Backbone as a printed PyTorch tensor [residue, N CA C, xyz], in Angstrom:
tensor([[[  5.8410,  -6.0570,   7.4670],
         [  6.2790,  -7.2420,   6.7460],
         [  5.9090,  -7.1270,   5.2750]],

        [[  4.6870,  -6.6870,   4.9940],
         [  4.2380,  -6.5720,   3.6070],
         [  5.1240,  -5.6110,   2.8220]],

        [[  5.5210,  -4.5050,   3.4460],
         [  6.3440,  -3.5210,   2.7420],
         [  7.7420,  -4.0740,   2.4740]],

        [[  8.3000,  -4.8120,   3.4100],
         [  9.6110,  -5.4340,   3.1980],
         [  9.5280,  -6.4410,   2.0540]],

        [[  8.4600,  -7.2120,   2.0160],
         [  8.2880,  -8.1670,   0.9270],
         [  8.1260,  -7.4490,  -0.4070]],

        [[  7.4000,  -6.3380,  -0.4160],
         [  7.2490,  -5.5230,  -1.6180],
         [  8.6220,  -5.0490,  -2.1020]],

        [[  9.4100,  -4.5120,  -1.1830],
         [ 10.7370,  -4.0010,  -1.5300],
         [ 11.6560,  -5.0980,  -2.0520]],

        [[ 11.4360,  -6.3310,  -1.5920],
         [ 12.2520,  -7.4630,  -2.0350],
         [ 11.6780,  -8.1680,  -3.2580]],

        [[ 10.5740,  -7.6490,  -3.7920],
         [ 10.0080,  -8.1940,  -5.0240],
         [  9.0690,  -9.3670,  -4.8430]],

        [[  8.6870,  -9.6870,  -3.6220],
         [  7.7780, -10.8070,  -3.3660],
         [  6.3420, -10.2850,  -3.3160]],

        [[  5.7820, -10.0230,  -4.4870],
         [  4.4780,  -9.3680,  -4.5960],
         [  3.3530, -10.2180,  -4.0130]],

        [[  3.3380, -11.4990,  -4.2970],
         [  2.2370, -12.3480,  -3.8160],
         [  2.1560, -12.3670,  -2.2950]],

        [[  3.2740, -12.5620,  -1.6300],
         [  3.2800, -12.5680,  -0.1640],
         [  2.9690, -11.1770,   0.3840]],

        [[  3.4460, -10.1710,  -0.3170],
         [  3.1850,  -8.8020,   0.0900],
         [  1.6870,  -8.5000,   0.0770]],

        [[  1.0050,  -8.9380,  -0.9610],
         [ -0.4480,  -8.7290,  -1.0560],
         [ -1.1570,  -9.4630,   0.0800]],

        [[ -0.7720, -10.6990,   0.3350],
         [ -1.4180, -11.4590,   1.4140],
         [ -1.2490, -10.7520,   2.7570]],

        [[ -0.0650, -10.2550,   3.0190],
         [  0.1890,  -9.6190,   4.3110],
         [ -0.4370,  -8.2360,   4.4280]],

        [[ -0.5000,  -7.4700,   3.3410],
         [ -1.1500,  -6.1620,   3.4370],
         [ -2.6510,  -6.3530,   3.6350]],

        [[ -3.2200,  -7.3740,   3.0230],
         [ -4.6490,  -7.6420,   3.2120],
         [ -4.9410,  -8.0310,   4.6570]],

        [[ -4.0440,  -8.7710,   5.2740],
         [ -4.1980,  -9.1080,   6.6890],
         [ -4.1640,  -7.8340,   7.5320]],

        [[ -3.2480,  -6.9430,   7.2240],
         [ -3.1470,  -5.6760,   7.9590],
         [ -4.3870,  -4.8200,   7.7740]],

        [[ -4.8970,  -4.7590,   6.5600],
         [ -6.0580,  -3.9220,   6.2670],
         [ -7.3270,  -4.4170,   6.9530]],

        [[ -7.3820,  -5.6930,   7.2640],
         [ -8.5540,  -6.2500,   7.9540],
         [ -8.7470,  -5.6520,   9.3450]],

        [[ -7.6840,  -5.0820,   9.8940],
         [ -7.7830,  -4.4780,  11.2250],
         [ -8.5830,  -3.1850,  11.1870]],

        [[ -8.7490,  -2.6050,   9.9950],
         [ -9.5620,  -1.4090,   9.8440],
         [ -8.8610,  -0.1000,  10.1680]],

        [[ -7.5560,  -0.1390,  10.3670],
         [ -6.8010,   1.0730,  10.6620],
         [ -6.6440,   1.8850,   9.3820]],

        [[ -6.9330,   3.1750,   9.4510],
         [ -6.8590,   4.0550,   8.2800],
         [ -5.6320,   4.9610,   8.3500]],

        [[ -4.5190,   4.4280,   8.7560],
         [ -3.2840,   5.1830,   8.8800],
         [ -2.7440,   5.4590,   7.4720]],

        [[ -2.4590,   6.7210,   7.1360],
         [ -2.0820,   7.0730,   5.7660],
         [ -0.8720,   6.3300,   5.2030]],

        [[  0.1580,   6.1140,   5.9940],
         [  1.3270,   5.4170,   5.4610],
         [  0.9880,   3.9620,   5.1290]],

        [[  0.1990,   3.3280,   5.9720],
         [ -0.2490,   1.9620,   5.6890],
         [ -1.0700,   1.9380,   4.3970]],

        [[ -1.9480,   2.9110,   4.2440],
         [ -2.7780,   2.9750,   3.0430],
         [ -1.9340,   3.2400,   1.7950]],

        [[ -0.9190,   4.0870,   1.9290],
         [ -0.0060,   4.3590,   0.8160],
         [  0.7340,   3.0890,   0.4180]],

        [[  1.2380,   2.3830,   1.4040],
         [  1.9370,   1.1310,   1.1340],
         [  1.0050,   0.1290,   0.4520]],

        [[ -0.2240,   0.0490,   0.9310],
         [ -1.2040,  -0.8430,   0.3080],
         [ -1.4000,  -0.4710,  -1.1590]],

        [[ -1.5260,   0.8180,  -1.4280],
         [ -1.6920,   1.2690,  -2.8030],
         [ -0.5350,   0.8700,  -3.6940]],

        [[  0.6710,   1.0530,  -3.2070],
         [  1.8540,   0.6970,  -3.9930],
         [  1.9590,  -0.8140,  -4.2030]],

        [[  1.5990,  -1.5700,  -3.1780],
         [  1.6300,  -3.0270,  -3.2970],
         [  0.6060,  -3.4890,  -4.3300]],

        [[ -0.6020,  -2.9540,  -4.2560],
         [ -1.6290,  -3.3250,  -5.2350],
         [ -1.2480,  -2.8730,  -6.6430]],

        [[ -0.5850,  -1.7420,  -6.7420],
         [ -0.1330,  -1.2590,  -8.0550],
         [  0.8310,  -2.2620,  -8.6820]],

        [[  1.7960,  -2.7170,  -7.8900],
         [  2.7820,  -3.6820,  -8.3870],
         [  2.1350,  -5.0240,  -8.7100]],

        [[  1.0670,  -5.3460,  -7.9930],
         [  0.3580,  -6.6050,  -8.2280],
         [ -0.5840,  -6.5160,  -9.4340]],

        [[ -0.7640,  -5.3060,  -9.9640],
         [ -1.6100,  -5.1380, -11.1430],
         [ -3.0570,  -4.8130, -10.8480]],

        [[ -3.3880,  -4.5550,  -9.6010],
         [ -4.7640,  -4.2120,  -9.2300],
         [ -4.8890,  -2.6910,  -9.1830]],

        [[ -5.1420,  -2.1010, -10.3440],
         [ -5.1500,  -0.6430, -10.4460],
         [ -6.2980,   0.0120,  -9.6780]],

        [[ -7.4220,  -0.6780,  -9.5610],
         [ -8.5540,  -0.1190,  -8.8220],
         [ -8.2000,   0.0700,  -7.3560]],

        [[ -7.7060,  -0.9820,  -6.7120],
         [ -7.3260,  -0.8800,  -5.3020],
         [ -6.1220,   0.0370,  -5.1260]],

        [[ -5.1990,   0.0000,  -6.0650],
         [ -4.0220,   0.8710,  -5.9860],
         [ -4.4460,   2.3270,  -5.9280]],

        [[ -5.3430,   2.7000,  -6.7990],
         [ -5.8100,   4.0850,  -6.8550],
         [ -6.5780,   4.4510,  -5.5830]],

        [[ -7.4220,   3.5500,  -5.1240],
         [ -8.2290,   3.8020,  -3.9260],
         [ -7.3460,   4.0940,  -2.7100]],

        [[ -6.3960,   3.2240,  -2.4540],
         [ -5.5710,   3.3670,  -1.2540],
         [ -4.5660,   4.5040,  -1.3810]],

        [[ -3.9600,   4.6410,  -2.5490],
         [ -2.9900,   5.7140,  -2.7490],
         [ -3.6730,   7.0760,  -2.6590]],

        [[ -4.8350,   7.2050,  -3.2640],
         [ -5.5740,   8.4760,  -3.2160],
         [ -5.9330,   8.8510,  -1.7840]],

        [[ -6.3830,   7.8780,  -1.0130],
         [ -6.7230,   8.1320,   0.3890],
         [ -5.5100,   8.7210,   1.1230]],

        [[ -4.3710,   8.0590,   0.9750],
         [ -3.1630,   8.4860,   1.6830],
         [ -2.6880,   9.8570,   1.2160]],

        [[ -2.7030,  10.0890,  -0.0900],
         [ -2.1930,  11.3480,  -0.6200],
         [ -3.1050,  12.5260,  -0.3280]],

        [[ -4.3780,  12.2780,  -0.1110],
         [ -5.2770,  13.3550,   0.2960],
         [ -4.9310,  13.8740,   1.6840]],

        [[ -4.3660,  13.0270,   2.5040],
         [ -3.9790,  13.4160,   3.8610],
         [ -2.5370,  13.9230,   3.8930]],

        [[ -1.6490,  13.1670,   3.2560],
         [ -0.2130,  13.5130,   3.2230],
         [  0.2830,  13.5270,   1.7820]],

        [[  0.1170,  14.6340,   1.0660],
         [  0.5270,  14.6860,  -0.3350],
         [  2.0210,  14.4640,  -0.5550]],

        [[  2.8220,  14.7110,   0.4390],
         [  4.2670,  14.5500,   0.3020],
         [  4.7000,  13.0830,   0.2360]],

        [[  3.8080,  12.1510,   0.5790],
         [  4.1890,  10.7240,   0.5450],
         [  4.6440,  10.2860,  -0.8280]],

        [[  4.0600,  10.8340,  -1.8620],
         [  4.4130,  10.4300,  -3.2220],
         [  5.7800,  10.9580,  -3.6440]],

        [[  6.3000,  11.9190,  -2.9140],
         [  7.5950,  12.5040,  -3.2620],
         [  8.7760,  11.7100,  -2.6840]],

        [[  8.4820,  10.8970,  -1.6770],
         [  9.5180,  10.0890,  -1.0590],
         [  9.0500,   8.6520,  -1.0150]],

        [[  9.8580,   7.7580,  -1.4620],
         [  9.5030,   6.3350,  -1.4270],
         [  9.7640,   5.8160,  -0.0230]],

        [[  8.7020,   5.5140,   0.6980],
         [  8.7810,   5.1170,   2.0980],
         [  9.2560,   3.7090,   2.2420]]])
């Protein structure tokens, strides 16, 4: 849901929903990549870098394709 909201430009709702997802503690790289991109669009560069870096360390190709 958060990624669909991100794609549709609804950044505030996207942030709320990605934070709900992250509370589950799952460290799945695509979820972390999406979180990074959502935080980037929301202007939170610290969290954007943290989550994007985590995902790209596992799957460097994620940055080459917009998921």
